[in-house]
C-alpha positions as CSV (number, residue, x, y, z in Angstrom):
1,M,53.4,85.9,-9.0
2,K,56.5,83.8,-8.8
3,K,55.1,82.0,-5.4
4,V,52.0,81.6,-7.5
5,W,54.3,79.5,-9.8
6,G,56.4,78.1,-7.5
7,L,53.3,76.4,-5.2
8,S,51.8,75.1,-8.3
9,A,54.4,73.1,-9.4
10,M,54.8,71.9,-5.7
11,L,51.2,70.4,-6.3
12,L,52.1,69.1,-9.8
13,L,55.2,67.2,-7.9
14,A,53.1,66.1,-5.6
15,L,49.9,64.9,-7.3
16,A,52.9,62.7,-9.5
17,A,54.2,61.3,-6.1
18,C,50.6,59.8,-4.9
19,K,49.9,58.1,-9.0
20,N,53.4,56.5,-8.4
21,D,52.4,55.5,-5.0
22,K,49.8,54.1,-6.9
23,K,51.3,52.1,-9.2
24,E,53.8,51.0,-6.6
25,V,50.6,49.4,-4.7
26,A,48.4,48.7,-7.1
27,F,47.3,44.6,-7.1
28,P,49.4,42.8,-8.9
29,A,48.2,40.5,-12.1
30,L,46.1,37.6,-11.3
31,D,48.0,34.3,-11.8
32,A,45.9,32.5,-15.3
33,D,46.6,29.0,-14.0
34,L,45.1,30.5,-10.0
35,V,41.9,31.9,-12.0
36,V,41.0,28.6,-13.6
37,Q,41.4,26.7,-10.4
38,E,38.9,29.0,-8.9
39,V,36.1,29.0,-11.0
40,K,36.0,25.1,-12.3
41,A,34.0,23.2,-9.7
42,E,34.5,19.7,-9.3
43,P,31.0,17.3,-10.8
44,I,29.2,16.3,-8.3
45,E,29.2,12.5,-7.6
46,I,25.8,10.8,-9.2
47,M,25.0,7.3,-7.9
48,E,22.2,5.5,-9.1
49,F,22.4,1.7,-9.4
50,G,26.1,0.8,-8.5
51,F,26.8,3.4,-11.3
52,N,28.6,6.8,-11.4
53,L,26.2,8.7,-13.9
54,N,28.6,11.3,-14.6
55,D,31.1,8.5,-17.0
56,Y,27.9,8.1,-18.8
57,Q,25.4,9.0,-21.4
58,V,21.8,7.8,-19.4
59,I,18.5,7.2,-21.5
60,N,15.8,6.5,-19.4
61,D,12.6,4.6,-21.4
62,T,9.9,2.6,-20.3
63,V,8.9,-1.1,-21.5
64,T,5.9,-0.2,-24.0
65,N,3.9,-2.5,-26.1
66,G,5.5,-5.5,-27.8
67,D,8.9,-4.1,-26.9
68,S,11.6,-7.1,-25.9
69,F,15.1,-6.4,-24.4
70,G,16.6,-7.6,-28.1
71,W,14.1,-4.6,-29.8
72,I,15.5,-2.0,-27.0
73,M,19.2,-2.9,-27.6
74,E,18.7,-3.2,-31.3
75,K,17.1,0.4,-31.5
76,N,20.1,1.4,-29.3
77,N,22.4,0.2,-32.1
78,V,23.2,-3.0,-30.5
79,S,23.6,-5.9,-33.1
80,R,21.5,-9.4,-32.7
81,Q,24.9,-10.8,-32.3
82,K,25.5,-9.0,-29.7
83,V,21.9,-9.8,-28.0
84,Y,22.1,-13.2,-28.2
85,N,25.4,-13.2,-26.8
86,I,23.7,-11.1,-23.8
87,V,20.8,-13.0,-23.4
88,E,23.0,-16.4,-23.5
89,A,25.5,-14.8,-20.6
90,V,22.4,-14.0,-17.7
91,K,20.8,-16.5,-18.3
92,D,21.1,-18.5,-15.4
93,T,21.0,-15.7,-13.2
94,I,18.2,-12.9,-15.0
95,D,15.5,-14.0,-17.8
96,L,15.5,-10.9,-20.3
97,R,12.3,-12.6,-22.0
98,K,10.0,-11.4,-18.4
99,I,10.5,-7.4,-18.6
100,R,7.2,-6.2,-18.6
101,T,5.2,-3.5,-20.5
102,G,5.2,-0.5,-18.0
103,K,8.0,-0.8,-16.1
104,P,11.3,1.1,-16.1
105,Y,14.5,0.9,-17.4
106,T,17.8,2.8,-18.3
107,I,20.8,2.4,-20.8
108,L,23.9,3.7,-19.4
109,A,25.6,4.7,-23.4
110,S,29.6,5.5,-24.1
111,K,29.4,9.7,-23.9
112,D,31.5,9.4,-26.9
113,S,29.9,10.3,-30.7
114,L,28.9,6.4,-30.6
115,S,26.5,6.6,-27.5
116,T,27.5,3.2,-27.3
117,P,24.9,1.3,-24.8
118,Q,27.3,-0.6,-22.0
119,A,24.9,-1.1,-19.2
120,F,20.8,-2.2,-19.0
121,I,19.4,-1.5,-15.8
122,Y,15.2,-2.7,-15.5
123,Q,13.1,-2.1,-12.5
124,A,11.1,-4.6,-11.6
125,N,9.0,-2.2,-8.9
126,N,10.4,0.3,-6.7
127,I,12.9,-1.5,-4.8
128,D,13.7,-4.3,-7.1
129,Y,16.3,-4.3,-9.8
130,W,18.0,-6.4,-13.0
131,V,21.7,-4.7,-14.1
132,V,23.3,-6.1,-17.0
133,D,26.8,-4.8,-17.2
134,F,28.2,-5.5,-20.9
135,K,30.9,-2.8,-21.0
136,D,33.5,-5.4,-21.1
137,S,32.7,-8.6,-20.1
138,I,28.6,-9.9,-20.0
139,H,27.3,-9.8,-16.5
140,G,24.1,-9.8,-15.1
141,Y,23.0,-9.7,-11.9
142,K,19.2,-8.5,-9.4
143,A,19.8,-6.0,-6.7
144,K,17.5,-3.9,-4.4
145,K,17.7,-0.5,-3.6
146,P,18.9,0.6,0.2
147,V,15.2,0.7,2.3
148,T,14.9,2.5,5.9
149,I,12.0,1.2,7.7
150,K,9.5,3.8,9.7
151,E,7.7,3.0,12.2
152,R,4.1,4.5,11.9
153,I,0.7,4.8,13.8
154,A,-2.6,5.0,13.1
155,S,-5.9,5.3,14.4
156,G,-9.9,5.6,13.2
157,I,-13.2,5.6,13.8
158,I,-15.4,4.1,10.8
159,E,-18.2,6.0,9.5
160,E,-19.4,4.8,6.4
161,N,-16.8,2.4,5.5
162,L,-13.0,1.1,6.0
163,S,-11.8,2.2,2.3
164,V,-13.2,5.8,3.1
165,T,-12.0,6.6,6.4
166,M,-8.6,5.4,5.8
167,D,-8.7,7.7,2.7
168,E,-10.0,10.3,4.8
169,E,-7.0,10.2,7.8
170,G,-4.9,10.2,5.0
171,L,-4.1,6.5,5.0
172,P,-2.7,4.1,2.6
173,Y,-4.9,2.0,0.9
174,S,-3.0,-1.1,1.3
175,L,-3.9,-1.0,4.7
176,V,-7.1,-1.8,4.0
177,L,-6.5,-5.0,2.3
178,D,-3.5,-6.0,5.4
179,L,-6.6,-5.1,8.2
180,S,-8.4,-7.5,6.4
181,T,-6.5,-10.2,5.9
182,I,-5.1,-10.5,9.7
183,Y,-9.1,-10.1,10.9
184,A,-10.4,-12.5,7.8
185,W,-11.0,-15.5,10.2
186,S,-12.6,-13.0,12.7
187,I,-14.5,-10.0,11.7
188,D,-16.6,-9.8,8.7
189,F,-15.6,-6.8,6.7
190,F,-18.9,-7.0,4.6
191,R,-20.7,-6.4,8.1
192,L,-18.4,-3.1,9.7
193,Q,-21.0,-0.8,11.4
194,K,-20.8,3.0,12.1
195,G,-19.1,3.6,14.9
196,D,-16.5,1.0,15.1
197,K,-13.2,1.7,15.8
198,F,-8.9,0.6,15.0
199,K,-5.5,1.3,15.9
200,V,-3.2,0.4,14.5
201,V,1.2,0.2,14.5
202,Y,2.4,-0.5,11.2
203,D,6.7,-0.2,9.0
204,E,6.4,1.9,6.2
205,R,9.2,1.3,3.5
206,Y,11.7,4.6,2.3
207,I,13.8,4.4,-0.8
208,N,17.1,7.3,0.3
209,D,14.5,8.0,3.5
210,T,12.2,10.1,1.7
211,I,10.2,7.9,-1.1
212,N,7.6,6.2,0.3
213,V,7.2,2.4,-1.3
214,G,4.8,1.3,0.7
215,V,3.9,-0.5,3.9
216,D,6.2,-3.5,4.8
217,R,4.2,-4.4,7.5
218,I,1.6,-4.9,10.4
219,K,3.0,-4.9,14.0
220,S,0.2,-5.3,15.7
221,A,-2.9,-4.1,15.7
222,Y,-6.8,-2.9,17.7
223,F,-10.6,-3.1,15.8
224,Q,-13.5,-2.9,17.5
225,H,-16.3,-4.7,15.9
226,N,-19.9,-4.0,17.8
227,G,-18.3,-3.2,21.1
228,K,-16.3,-6.2,21.1
229,P,-12.2,-5.7,21.0
230,F,-10.2,-7.5,18.5
231,Y,-6.1,-7.4,19.1
232,A,-3.2,-8.4,16.7
233,F,0.0,-8.9,17.1
234,E,2.9,-9.7,14.7
235,F,4.7,-13.3,16.3
236,T,7.5,-15.5,15.2
237,N,5.8,-18.9,16.7
238,D,8.3,-21.7,15.5
239,S,5.4,-24.2,15.8
240,L,3.9,-22.9,13.0
241,V,4.6,-23.2,9.8
242,G,5.7,-20.5,7.6
243,G,6.6,-19.0,11.3
244,T,4.6,-15.9,11.3
245,D,1.7,-14.9,12.6
246,Y,-1.1,-13.1,14.0
247,F,-2.4,-13.7,17.7
248,D,-4.7,-12.2,20.3
249,E,-3.8,-10.7,23.6
250,Q,-4.4,-14.7,24.6
251,A,-2.1,-16.0,23.0
252,R,-4.9,-17.2,20.9
253,T,-4.5,-17.8,16.8
254,L,-6.6,-15.3,14.5
255,R,-6.9,-18.0,12.1
256,K,-9.9,-20.0,12.1
257,A,-9.9,-23.3,9.9
258,F,-12.6,-21.5,8.2
259,L,-12.7,-17.8,6.1
260,K,-15.7,-15.6,7.0
261,A,-15.9,-15.0,3.4
262,P,-15.1,-16.6,0.1
263,V,-14.2,-12.9,-1.4
264,E,-12.2,-10.4,-0.2
265,F,-13.8,-7.1,-1.1
266,G,-17.7,-7.3,-2.3
267,R,-21.1,-7.5,-0.6
268,V,-23.5,-9.8,1.5
269,S,-26.4,-8.9,-1.2
270,S,-28.8,-12.2,0.6
271,R,-28.3,-14.1,3.4
272,Y,-29.0,-17.9,4.5
273,N,-33.3,-17.4,4.7
274,L,-35.5,-20.3,4.7
275,R,-38.3,-18.1,4.1
276,R,-36.4,-15.9,1.4
277,R,-38.8,-14.9,-1.3
278,I,-37.1,-14.8,-4.8
279,A,-37.7,-13.0,-7.5
280,Y,-36.3,-15.1,-9.9
281,Y,-39.1,-17.5,-9.0
282,G,-42.2,-15.0,-9.3
283,N,-41.4,-14.2,-5.8
284,R,-42.8,-17.4,-4.1
285,I,-41.1,-18.1,-0.7
286,R,-38.8,-20.7,-1.7
287,P,-35.6,-21.3,0.8
288,H,-32.2,-19.8,0.1
289,R,-29.8,-21.8,1.7
290,G,-26.3,-20.1,0.9
291,T,-25.4,-16.3,1.6
292,D,-24.7,-14.3,-2.0
293,Y,-21.6,-12.1,-2.0
294,A,-21.8,-9.6,-5.1
295,A,-19.3,-9.1,-7.0
296,S,-17.8,-7.8,-10.4
297,V,-17.8,-10.7,-12.9
298,G,-13.8,-12.0,-12.7
299,T,-13.6,-11.1,-9.0
300,P,-11.1,-14.4,-7.4
301,I,-13.9,-16.8,-5.5
302,L,-11.2,-18.1,-2.5
303,A,-11.9,-21.5,-0.7
304,T,-12.1,-20.9,2.6
305,A,-10.9,-23.8,3.8
306,N,-8.2,-26.5,3.0
307,G,-9.9,-29.3,1.7
308,T,-10.0,-31.7,-1.3
309,V,-12.1,-30.7,-4.5
310,V,-15.2,-32.9,-4.9
311,K,-17.1,-31.8,-7.7
312,S,-16.2,-29.3,-10.0
313,S,-19.3,-29.4,-12.3
314,Y,-22.1,-27.5,-13.9
315,T,-25.8,-27.5,-13.5
316,R,-28.4,-25.5,-15.0
317,G,-29.6,-23.7,-11.5
318,N,-26.0,-24.3,-9.9
319,G,-24.4,-22.7,-13.0
320,K,-20.0,-23.2,-12.7
321,Y,-19.6,-24.8,-9.2
322,V,-17.1,-26.0,-7.4
323,K,-17.6,-28.2,-4.2
324,I,-14.9,-28.8,-1.5
325,R,-14.5,-31.0,1.6
326,H,-12.8,-29.8,4.1
327,N,-13.0,-32.5,7.0
328,G,-16.0,-35.4,8.2
329,T,-17.9,-32.6,9.2
330,Y,-17.8,-29.4,6.9
331,S,-18.0,-28.8,3.6
332,T,-18.8,-25.6,1.5
333,Q,-19.8,-25.4,-2.2
334,Y,-19.7,-21.8,-4.5
335,L,-21.7,-21.6,-7.0
336,H,-23.0,-19.0,-10.2
337,M,-18.8,-19.0,-11.5
338,S,-17.8,-17.6,-14.8
339,K,-14.3,-19.5,-14.5
340,R,-13.7,-23.1,-12.6
341,L,-9.5,-23.1,-11.7
342,V,-9.9,-26.7,-9.8
343,K,-10.5,-30.0,-10.5
344,R,-12.5,-32.5,-8.9
345,G,-9.6,-34.8,-6.6
346,E,-7.2,-32.0,-5.9
347,T,-6.5,-30.8,-3.0
348,V,-6.8,-27.2,-1.9
349,K,-5.8,-24.6,0.4
350,Q,-6.7,-22.2,2.4
351,G,-7.4,-18.4,0.4
352,Q,-6.2,-19.9,-2.5
353,V,-8.1,-18.8,-5.8
354,I,-10.5,-21.9,-7.1
355,G,-12.5,-19.7,-9.5
356,K,-13.8,-16.1,-10.5
357,V,-17.5,-14.7,-10.3
358,G,-20.1,-14.7,-13.3
359,M,-23.4,-15.3,-12.8
360,T,-23.9,-18.8,-14.7
361,G,-27.4,-21.0,-13.6
362,N,-30.1,-19.5,-12.1
363,T,-29.0,-15.6,-11.5
364,S,-29.9,-12.2,-11.9
365,G,-26.6,-11.1,-11.3
366,P,-22.9,-11.3,-10.8
367,H,-22.2,-12.7,-7.5
368,V,-20.8,-16.2,-5.4
369,C,-23.1,-18.0,-3.8
370,Y,-21.6,-19.7,-1.0
371,R,-22.9,-22.4,0.8
372,F,-22.6,-24.9,4.1
373,W,-22.6,-27.8,5.0
374,K,-22.1,-29.4,8.7
375,N,-22.5,-32.8,9.1
376,G,-24.4,-33.4,5.9
377,R,-26.9,-30.1,6.2
378,E,-26.7,-27.0,4.7
379,V,-26.5,-24.8,7.7
380,D,-25.3,-20.7,8.3
381,P,-22.0,-20.1,8.2
382,Y,-22.7,-16.8,10.4
383,K,-23.8,-19.0,13.7
384,Q,-21.7,-21.7,13.5
385,D,-18.8,-22.0,16.0
386,L,-16.1,-22.9,14.1
387,P,-13.0,-24.5,15.3
388,D,-9.4,-22.4,15.6
389,A,-6.3,-23.4,14.1
390,E,-3.4,-24.7,15.4
391,P,-2.9,-23.3,18.6
392,M,-0.2,-22.3,20.2
393,K,1.9,-24.3,22.7
394,E,1.8,-23.6,26.2
395,E,6.5,-23.9,26.7
396,I,5.7,-20.6,23.8
397,K,3.2,-18.8,25.4
398,P,5.1,-17.2,28.4
399,T,7.5,-15.7,25.9
400,F,4.9,-14.3,23.3
401,F,3.5,-12.5,26.5
402,N,6.3,-10.7,27.5
403,F,6.9,-10.0,23.7
404,V,3.4,-8.5,23.4
405,A,3.3,-6.4,27.2
406,P,4.7,-3.7,25.4
407,L,3.2,-3.7,22.1
408,K,-0.3,-3.4,24.0
409,A,0.4,-0.8,26.0
410,Q,1.7,0.9,22.8
411,L,-1.9,0.4,21.1
412,D,-3.6,1.0,24.1
413,S,-2.3,5.0,24.7
414,I,-3.0,5.6,20.6
415,P,-5.8,8.1,21.5
416,F,-9.1,8.1,18.9
417,P,-9.4,11.5,16.4
418,V,-12.1,13.1,17.8
419,K,-14.3,15.0,15.1
420,E,-15.4,18.4,15.6
421,A,-18.9,19.3,16.1
422,P,-20.4,21.0,13.3
423,I,-20.8,24.4,13.9
424,D,-24.7,25.0,14.7
425,T,-26.0,28.6,12.6
426,I,-27.7,30.5,15.0
427,E,-29.9,33.8,14.1
428,I,-29.4,36.1,16.0
429,T,-32.1,38.8,16.3
430,D,-31.8,42.4,17.6
431,L,-32.1,42.5,21.2
432,T,-31.7,46.0,21.6
433,K,-35.2,46.7,20.6
434,P,-37.6,47.0,23.1
435,K,-40.1,43.3,23.6
436,N,-43.0,43.4,25.7
437,G,-41.9,47.2,27.2
438,L,-38.4,46.2,28.3
439,T,-35.4,47.6,27.4
440,I,-32.5,45.8,26.9
441,D,-28.6,47.0,27.7
442,Q,-26.8,46.9,24.5
443,S,-22.9,46.3,26.2
444,N,-24.5,43.3,28.2
445,H,-26.5,42.0,25.2
446,N,-22.4,42.7,23.4
447,Q,-21.1,40.5,26.3
448,S,-23.0,37.8,25.7
449,V,-23.3,36.8,22.2
450,E,-19.9,37.0,22.4
451,K,-18.9,34.3,25.4
452,T,-21.6,32.3,23.4
453,S,-20.0,32.3,20.0
454,K,-16.8,31.2,22.1
455,T,-18.5,28.5,24.3
456,I,-20.0,26.8,20.8
457,R,-18.5,24.2,19.0
């Protein structure tokens, strides 16, 4: 019994020693300051418009109908006197009267309980913004968000029209406008045909490398219309007013003395036809010496060439109309306007808006009737060999050809999209059943069907 008690005593002492050892090796208490330093994280710096947004209370809003800079400031507790001082201080740099409905703005206010506005940022578009800083002194300036340019390539085959094809290929609609502008003198976009093709190399703009803010410019393009190729290369030609223009692969300018059409988008509803029957006149034969472009009321009408307005008037048949003399050979006339925007004696430039589409005069629907004179006689503009604009100087051409060679090679290497043909639906009968007394082997039949299904596209 004494031995048992002695053993028990020894065990108790050992356990006690272990407990003491545990206390000796236990982790020391964590320092309070150390804990705070590990948990506390530095705020991520958010920089936008040149400000650290962490330093402010940020108020984002949009200009609504009836808003003005003064009203926006007053409803954010800025006094009228302070508003007046701000407007006067920045008026030479920023015209705060020109803020527009639908545009976003940001107010940077103090982070205290008063939330006092200290800066106003107005976003004129996706890139340009105005800053009015009145935290201490008042100053204003215009700035741009940093933009990255990325080159893109695209191609397509027209099935219906250019807009539909662009949409199917996932391309920006602005490419339609840009291409129609580049080829405005050489291709009639109202007469594109199924099977016409295009390739284009263009630059897109990105903010922060992620936000697409649209097409910057078209660098080169290829259009195949009616089987005829049309190249276009952007080139800076010092001999031209404005410098940059588009030329084909042989250094010929794509600009002509005349645009192909007086409206950018619409459709040809009636062509030049000396034996046309006109419903308005009881379906009798009445010569139609113009080309009608159907478009909605208010569509801008463009002067197809530089010239001088010789008539801006109204008659019962023509309605409101404008006539332009371009030189000693050519004149053009634009009928049935809803509004005339130029006066007699005024000089106009090619592409200038001279009026709006309407349906004044003898007409059954909104359109512009475009008439074309050559040497005093009305002719069909589509059958005229119209002169080019000013050609490139000979001494510049070697530089142009060196510049264009790699661009043309790049265009030529771009493939057209290949559309898969629709899979035909084939009704396969049970070939294992005897026909005309013959028996078909099942295994051979399965192999032939499998092979057929692989080859059908």
